[in-house]
N, C-alpha and C positions, 0 to 999 in steps of 0.2 A: 503492499499500499504507499502510496505517495501524496504527499502534501504540496500543492500548489497554488500560485497565486493568479487571477485572472489578469489579462494581458491590457483590459481596460479599467476606467473607475468603474464602480458600481453602484448605483444609488449615490453618487457624489461622493464615495469613498475611495481612498487610494488602495490601488491594487495591491499595496504592502501590508492591507488592513483588513484584506480577505483572505480567506483560505478554503481549499477545495480539498477533500479528502479522495482519492479516486482508486480503484483496485487493481489488480494486476490485468484485470480486462481493459481498463481505461473508462471503466464505470464510475460515476459520481455517488459516492454513498455517506457523502457528510459534506457540511459546511460548516464556516464562522466566519464572525466577523469581530473586530473592536474599534468603539469609538473613545476619542480623548473628549474629555468633558473638564472645564474649569468653571466652578461653582462657589464661591467664596460666599457668596449670600445665602445660598441654600443650605451650605454646612461650612460655617466657618471652621470646625475644628478640622476638616479634612477636605481641604478645596479641589483636589485632582480625584476626579472619579471617572474611573476607565470601566466602560460597560460592555459586555461583552455577548453575543447570541452565538449558542453550539448546537448544532443539530446534527444526527447522525447515527448509525447503526453501534451497535456496541463496540465492534473492533475497532472503529473510527474514532470514536469520541477522545480517546485517551490521546491517540496522536494531536488531534486537534485542539483538545485543552492545554497539551503542552508548546504547540504553535502560539497559540494565544498568550500563554503567560510568558513567553518568550518576547512576544511583540511588546507586551507591557511592561517588559524591560527596558526596551529600546524607548519606548515614548517617555517614561519616567525621565528623560534624560533632557524634554524639554522645558521641567523647572524641579530639578532635582531636590531642591530644598523644601519643598510644600510636601505635605503630608498625601498621601494616596491610598486609593483601595480598587482593588478590583471585584466587579461585581455582575451580577446577571438578575434577570427574573423567571419565577417559576410558578404556576397555577399553584394555590394551595394542596389541589389534590393529585398532583404529579408526585408521589412517593418516591417513584424508581429514580427520577432525577434529584430529588433532595438527596435520598442516600449517597448517590455519585458524589455530588458537589459535599456532602459533609464527612464522607471516607477520604475525601482531600483536601480536608483542613477548612472548608468556610463555615462560616458562622451563618445559622439560617435564623437570627433572632431579627433582622431586621424587615420590615415590610410596609406597605401599601394598606393604610385601614381607612374604612369609611367610620365617619362619627355623626351623632347628630348634635347639633350647635342649638342653646336657646336664643331667644330670640331677645334680647334685652329691653327694659321699658324706655319708654322716650326716645325722643332723636337722636341722642349724643351729644358730646360738646365737641365741637370742632377747634382744634389749636388754634390758638391768637395768631393773626397774621394769614388764615387759612380759610379758602372755600372750597366747596364740593360743586361739580358740575357735571351733566352729562356729558359723555364723550362723544363727539361727532362720528357717525360711521355712515352717512348718506350718500357717499362716492366709494368706489374701487380704492381709490388712493387713500382716503380716510382709516378704510379698512385696514388695508396694507400697512398702514404706517402703526396702526395699532397693533398686529401682530409682530412689526419688527421691534416695538417697544417690548412686547412680552419677552420676545427673543433676547432681547438685550440684558433682560431682569430673570433671565434662567429659567423661562417658562416655554420649554419647546415643544410641549406637545401638542398643541393647539395651532391646526391649521386653517384657510381660508374656509373649508368646506364645513371644518369643524361651527365656525363663528358663525356662517350662513344658517346653520341649522338651529343655532342658540338664536339666534335674532328673530327666528320666523315661531318662536315660542311663543306661549301666552302670556309669560312671565320672562322680562329680559330688562337686563338692568346692567349698563357697563358707566361705570362712574369714576371720575377722576377728582384727583386732592391736589388741589393746587397753594402754594406758599409763594406771598409776593409776586402773584399770575405766572409763576412757574409752577408747570406741572411734576409733583413728586410721587403720584402713585396711583393705582387704579383696580378696579373690582370688576369683575363678569360674573353676574348670578344669571341663572336661568332657570325656568321650571314649569309646571302648569299644575291648575287646580291650586290645592293648599300647600303646594311642596315646591321647593327649589334647591337647587345646589351650587354652592360656591364654585365656579368654574376656575377662577383665578386671583389672585390678589398679589400686589409686588408694591413696596416703596423702594423708591431710589436709594442705593447706598450709603448716601451723606445726611439722607433724612432716618435713617432706621432707629431704633433703639429709643425711640421719643413719645412712643403713645399713636404714633400716625396711622400705623394699619389697624390696631383697634378702633381708632375714632373713625377710620373710613368703612370700616365692616359695620361697626355700629351703626351709621348712617344708611349703608345699604340696606340694612336689614329691618331697619324701622321704615324705609319707603316700600318694601315689598309684604312688610307687615298691613301695611297700608292698602295693597291690593288685594289681600286677604290669605297671603301666606301665613302657615303656623307652623309648618315643619323645615327645617332647611338642614341639608347635609352637608358633607366638605370629606376630601379624601386627603388624609396626611401622610406625609413619611413620618414614620416611628423616629428614625436617627436625625431628622431635622429638628435641632431645637427651637430656632424661629416659629416653623410650624405648631409645634407642642406645644410652646408656650401661647400664641395667639389662640388655639383652640381652647386650651384651660382658661383662657378670658372670657368665653363664652359656654363653660361649662359643657365640655364635649363630652359626650357620652357614647362608647366605642359601640358599633355595629357589627362589625365583621371583618374579615380580612380579605381584600382583593388580588393580592399580589406577594408572594415572599422574594427575597430580594438575597440570595446566599452573597457573601461579600467575604472579603478578605484582604487585609492591610498589607501592603507592602513595603512601608519603610517605617 
């Protein structure tokens, strides 16, 4: 069995970050890829996060895994002083894959969890010199600009299709927080009936740890409550302290686990 790289980029990934396992007959029996992510806002204690995907039969998984780890060591040279972790995602019901990663020294305690948030009383106090306003999304340019701001603030899981789907829901709120007329944060919430979800929230790095996220989310929940929403859920990463702290401010109650993230620290 041989591990090969593609000749051309795959889904905007460099060929050296993509691996194919090929058997002696030239048949592809597995594949893997790895993505370098710098996420100091989401994970201030470990800003470098190397996400990888691995698929294949039993005979190819160890070879592919070895190739991924070797490539991760090379990618660490981009920022060798920063603490880094290697991780992937698994369905909570995939016990076989969980055993594979557990046997290879991965910690399986991290997860993407669903929580219920309490809607606080009143509109909430907006910090001095700050205002809130609906984010304009009437044109393609305005929609794309929002997505770019989300990506710059480490929210990469939303694309234009997802945004358009949210915008057509009965409840949709895109709210910006401004300080001295400068945009410093935004929330996206959507839903139907008496239920809504927090799709995204960010605060610009220079304005974090000042209660801005709490104030913005409080005002957003108050607006939805006036529309008849009584139940709000959010997905949080259990290892992200900023997400955990914000959720705790709104009395987060765990509802279940969406995904497990086997992880291993590399330095």
